mmCIF file of the C-alpha atoms, coordinates in Angstrom:
data_MODEL
# 
_entry.id   MODEL 
# 
loop_
_atom_site.group_PDB 
_atom_site.id 
_atom_site.type_symbol 
_atom_site.label_atom_id 
_atom_site.label_alt_id 
_atom_site.label_comp_id 
_atom_site.label_asym_id 
_atom_site.label_entity_id 
_atom_site.label_seq_id 
_atom_site.pdbx_PDB_ins_code 
_atom_site.Cartn_x 
_atom_site.Cartn_y 
_atom_site.Cartn_z 
_atom_site.occupancy 
_atom_site.B_iso_or_equiv 
_atom_site.pdbx_formal_charge 
_atom_site.auth_seq_id 
_atom_site.auth_comp_id 
_atom_site.auth_asym_id 
_atom_site.auth_atom_id 
_atom_site.pdbx_PDB_model_num 
ATOM 1  C CA . MET A 1 1  ? -0.089  0.049   -0.114  1.00 0.00 ? 1  MET A CA 1 
ATOM 2  C CA . ALA A 1 2  ? 1.371   3.483   -0.811  1.00 0.00 ? 2  ALA A CA 1 
ATOM 3  C CA . LYS A 1 3  ? 1.914   5.494   1.785   1.00 0.00 ? 3  LYS A CA 1 
ATOM 4  C CA . LYS A 1 4  ? -1.219  8.263   3.140   1.00 0.00 ? 4  LYS A CA 1 
ATOM 5  C CA . SER A 1 5  ? 1.692   11.277  2.040   1.00 0.00 ? 5  SER A CA 1 
ATOM 6  C CA . GLN A 1 6  ? 1.454   9.746   -1.388  1.00 0.00 ? 6  GLN A CA 1 
ATOM 7  C CA . LEU A 1 7  ? -2.922  9.526   -1.717  1.00 0.00 ? 7  LEU A CA 1 
ATOM 8  C CA . ALA A 1 8  ? -3.029  12.952  -0.448  1.00 0.00 ? 8  ALA A CA 1 
ATOM 9  C CA . ARG A 1 9  ? -0.438  14.474  -2.853  1.00 0.00 ? 9  ARG A CA 1 
ATOM 10 C CA . TYR A 1 10 ? -2.342  12.573  -5.563  1.00 0.00 ? 10 TYR A CA 1 
ATOM 11 C CA . ALA A 1 11 ? -5.402  13.746  -4.818  1.00 0.00 ? 11 ALA A CA 1 
ATOM 12 C CA . LYS A 1 12 ? -4.431  17.540  -3.847  1.00 0.00 ? 12 LYS A CA 1 
ATOM 13 C CA . LYS A 1 13 ? -2.563  17.404  -8.001  1.00 0.00 ? 13 LYS A CA 1 
ATOM 14 C CA . GLU A 1 14 ? -6.317  15.990  -8.890  1.00 0.00 ? 14 GLU A CA 1 
ATOM 15 C CA . ARG A 1 15 ? -8.511  19.013  -7.319  1.00 0.00 ? 15 ARG A CA 1 
ATOM 16 C CA . LEU A 1 16 ? -5.586  21.130  -9.279  1.00 0.00 ? 16 LEU A CA 1 
ATOM 17 C CA . VAL A 1 17 ? -6.231  20.087  -12.304 1.00 0.00 ? 17 VAL A CA 1 
ATOM 18 C CA . LYS A 1 18 ? -9.815  20.034  -12.118 1.00 0.00 ? 18 LYS A CA 1 
ATOM 19 C CA . LYS A 1 19 ? -9.551  23.557  -10.643 1.00 0.00 ? 19 LYS A CA 1 
ATOM 20 C CA . TYR A 1 20 ? -7.849  25.146  -13.335 1.00 0.00 ? 20 TYR A CA 1 
ATOM 21 C CA . ALA A 1 21 ? -8.589  23.133  -16.399 1.00 0.00 ? 21 ALA A CA 1 
ATOM 22 C CA . MET A 1 22 ? -11.462 26.151  -17.984 1.00 0.00 ? 22 MET A CA 1 
ATOM 23 C CA . LYS A 1 23 ? -8.597  28.679  -17.101 1.00 0.00 ? 23 LYS A CA 1 
ATOM 24 C CA . ARG A 1 24 ? -6.020  26.233  -18.523 1.00 0.00 ? 24 ARG A CA 1 
ATOM 25 C CA . ALA A 1 25 ? -7.651  25.555  -21.934 1.00 0.00 ? 25 ALA A CA 1 
ATOM 26 C CA . ALA A 1 26 ? -8.329  29.460  -22.367 1.00 0.00 ? 26 ALA A CA 1 
ATOM 27 C CA . LEU A 1 27 ? -5.197  30.853  -22.131 1.00 0.00 ? 27 LEU A CA 1 
ATOM 28 C CA . LYS A 1 28 ? -3.688  28.171  -24.444 1.00 0.00 ? 28 LYS A CA 1 
ATOM 29 C CA . LEU A 1 29 ? -6.595  28.675  -26.810 1.00 0.00 ? 29 LEU A CA 1 
ATOM 30 C CA . ALA A 1 30 ? -5.515  32.545  -27.078 1.00 0.00 ? 30 ALA A CA 1 
ATOM 31 C CA . GLY A 1 31 ? -1.201  31.288  -26.798 1.00 0.00 ? 31 GLY A CA 1 
ATOM 32 C CA . ASP A 1 32 ? -0.302  33.180  -23.387 1.00 0.00 ? 32 ASP A CA 1 
ATOM 33 C CA . SER A 1 33 ? 2.239   31.465  -22.309 1.00 0.00 ? 33 SER A CA 1 
ATOM 34 C CA . GLU A 1 34 ? 2.755   33.576  -19.738 1.00 0.00 ? 34 GLU A CA 1 
ATOM 35 C CA . GLY A 1 35 ? -0.145  33.371  -18.234 1.00 0.00 ? 35 GLY A CA 1 
ATOM 36 C CA . LEU A 1 36 ? 0.202   29.649  -17.941 1.00 0.00 ? 36 LEU A CA 1 
ATOM 37 C CA . GLN A 1 37 ? 3.607   29.947  -16.217 1.00 0.00 ? 37 GLN A CA 1 
ATOM 38 C CA . LYS A 1 38 ? 1.784   32.024  -13.534 1.00 0.00 ? 38 LYS A CA 1 
ATOM 39 C CA . LEU A 1 39 ? -0.497  29.053  -12.993 1.00 0.00 ? 39 LEU A CA 1 
ATOM 40 C CA . PRO A 1 40 ? 0.530   26.559  -10.541 1.00 0.00 ? 40 PRO A CA 1 
ATOM 41 C CA . ARG A 1 41 ? 2.800   23.413  -11.675 1.00 0.00 ? 41 ARG A CA 1 
ATOM 42 C CA . ASN A 1 42 ? 0.235   20.680  -10.569 1.00 0.00 ? 42 ASN A CA 1 
ATOM 43 C CA . SER A 1 43 ? -2.577  21.965  -12.132 1.00 0.00 ? 43 SER A CA 1 
ATOM 44 C CA . SER A 1 44 ? -1.298  20.476  -15.689 1.00 0.00 ? 44 SER A CA 1 
ATOM 45 C CA . PRO A 1 45 ? -2.836  17.275  -15.716 1.00 0.00 ? 45 PRO A CA 1 
ATOM 46 C CA . VAL A 1 46 ? 0.651   15.981  -17.224 1.00 0.00 ? 46 VAL A CA 1 
ATOM 47 C CA . ARG A 1 47 ? 1.728   15.942  -13.584 1.00 0.00 ? 47 ARG A CA 1 
ATOM 48 C CA . LEU A 1 48 ? -0.842  13.104  -13.065 1.00 0.00 ? 48 LEU A CA 1 
ATOM 49 C CA . LYS A 1 49 ? 0.381   9.712   -12.604 1.00 0.00 ? 49 LYS A CA 1 
ATOM 50 C CA . ASN A 1 50 ? -2.004  6.777   -12.775 1.00 0.00 ? 50 ASN A CA 1 
ATOM 51 C CA . ARG A 1 51 ? -2.223  4.972   -9.527  1.00 0.00 ? 51 ARG A CA 1 
ATOM 52 C CA . CYS A 1 52 ? -4.517  1.943   -8.594  1.00 0.00 ? 52 CYS A CA 1 
ATOM 53 C CA . ALA A 1 53 ? -7.703  2.841   -6.831  1.00 0.00 ? 53 ALA A CA 1 
ATOM 54 C CA . VAL A 1 54 ? -7.306  0.034   -4.359  1.00 0.00 ? 54 VAL A CA 1 
ATOM 55 C CA . THR A 1 55 ? -3.132  0.221   -2.825  1.00 0.00 ? 55 THR A CA 1 
ATOM 56 C CA . GLY A 1 56 ? -2.168  3.146   -4.637  1.00 0.00 ? 56 GLY A CA 1 
ATOM 57 C CA . ARG A 1 57 ? 0.098   2.010   -6.530  1.00 0.00 ? 57 ARG A CA 1 
ATOM 58 C CA . SER A 1 58 ? 1.745   3.660   -9.137  1.00 0.00 ? 58 SER A CA 1 
ATOM 59 C CA . ARG A 1 59 ? 3.758   1.022   -11.727 1.00 0.00 ? 59 ARG A CA 1 
ATOM 60 C CA . GLY A 1 60 ? 1.927   -2.033  -13.479 1.00 0.00 ? 60 GLY A CA 1 
ATOM 61 C CA . TYR A 1 61 ? -0.931  0.447   -13.499 1.00 0.00 ? 61 TYR A CA 1 
ATOM 62 C CA . MET A 1 62 ? -4.145  -1.222  -16.207 1.00 0.00 ? 62 MET A CA 1 
ATOM 63 C CA . ARG A 1 63 ? -6.224  1.956   -17.362 1.00 0.00 ? 63 ARG A CA 1 
ATOM 64 C CA . ALA A 1 64 ? -9.464  0.395   -18.338 1.00 0.00 ? 64 ALA A CA 1 
ATOM 65 C CA . PHE A 1 65 ? -9.648  -0.970  -14.336 1.00 0.00 ? 65 PHE A CA 1 
ATOM 66 C CA . GLY A 1 66 ? -7.823  1.769   -12.959 1.00 0.00 ? 66 GLY A CA 1 
ATOM 67 C CA . LEU A 1 67 ? -6.426  -1.008  -10.544 1.00 0.00 ? 67 LEU A CA 1 
ATOM 68 C CA . SER A 1 68 ? -2.700  -2.378  -10.272 1.00 0.00 ? 68 SER A CA 1 
ATOM 69 C CA . ARG A 1 69 ? -1.795  -5.494  -11.826 1.00 0.00 ? 69 ARG A CA 1 
ATOM 70 C CA . ILE A 1 70 ? -1.340  -6.936  -8.389  1.00 0.00 ? 70 ILE A CA 1 
ATOM 71 C CA . GLN A 1 71 ? -5.194  -6.159  -7.508  1.00 0.00 ? 71 GLN A CA 1 
ATOM 72 C CA . PHE A 1 72 ? -6.122  -7.130  -11.025 1.00 0.00 ? 72 PHE A CA 1 
ATOM 73 C CA . ARG A 1 73 ? -4.727  -10.364 -11.078 1.00 0.00 ? 73 ARG A CA 1 
ATOM 74 C CA . GLN A 1 74 ? -6.066  -10.400 -7.117  1.00 0.00 ? 74 GLN A CA 1 
ATOM 75 C CA . LEU A 1 75 ? -9.833  -9.676  -7.844  1.00 0.00 ? 75 LEU A CA 1 
ATOM 76 C CA . ALA A 1 76 ? -10.181 -11.398 -10.752 1.00 0.00 ? 76 ALA A CA 1 
ATOM 77 C CA . ARG A 1 77 ? -9.203  -14.487 -9.133  1.00 0.00 ? 77 ARG A CA 1 
ATOM 78 C CA . GLU A 1 78 ? -11.907 -13.787 -6.793  1.00 0.00 ? 78 GLU A CA 1 
ATOM 79 C CA . GLY A 1 79 ? -14.594 -13.383 -9.403  1.00 0.00 ? 79 GLY A CA 1 
ATOM 80 C CA . LYS A 1 80 ? -15.313 -9.852  -8.268  1.00 0.00 ? 80 LYS A CA 1 
ATOM 81 C CA . ILE A 1 81 ? -13.951 -7.955  -11.620 1.00 0.00 ? 81 ILE A CA 1 
ATOM 82 C CA . PRO A 1 82 ? -17.285 -8.790  -13.881 1.00 0.00 ? 82 PRO A CA 1 
ATOM 83 C CA . GLY A 1 83 ? -16.717 -10.424 -17.670 1.00 0.00 ? 83 GLY A CA 1 
ATOM 84 C CA . VAL A 1 84 ? -13.071 -11.291 -16.301 1.00 0.00 ? 84 VAL A CA 1 
ATOM 85 C CA . LYS A 1 85 ? -12.305 -14.761 -15.770 1.00 0.00 ? 85 LYS A CA 1 
ATOM 86 C CA . LYS A 1 86 ? -10.012 -17.032 -16.156 1.00 0.00 ? 86 LYS A CA 1 
ATOM 87 C CA . ALA A 1 87 ? -8.089  -18.458 -19.349 1.00 0.00 ? 87 ALA A CA 1 
ATOM 88 C CA . SER A 1 88 ? -7.351  -21.918 -19.441 1.00 0.00 ? 88 SER A CA 1 
ATOM 89 C CA . TRP A 1 89 ? -7.428  -24.095 -22.998 1.00 0.00 ? 89 TRP A CA 1 
# 
């Protein structure tokens, strides 16, 4: 499990991105690079890193499910992810 501080930082970045999204889009459309530089750094969507919804792990993230590979495997094996079952042939 990721540290609570990492998860809190990630949540704060998400809030900033959402808060400044409209302003950032307007500045980009106007071509105002100086205005963009005055916005907080963490308000840029590029600075977000996908994290597992259960554990907060950043590596091995599966975008379609929002989980890390480890949690995906565990939940799929338990049958808790709809439409996913273990392959056998």
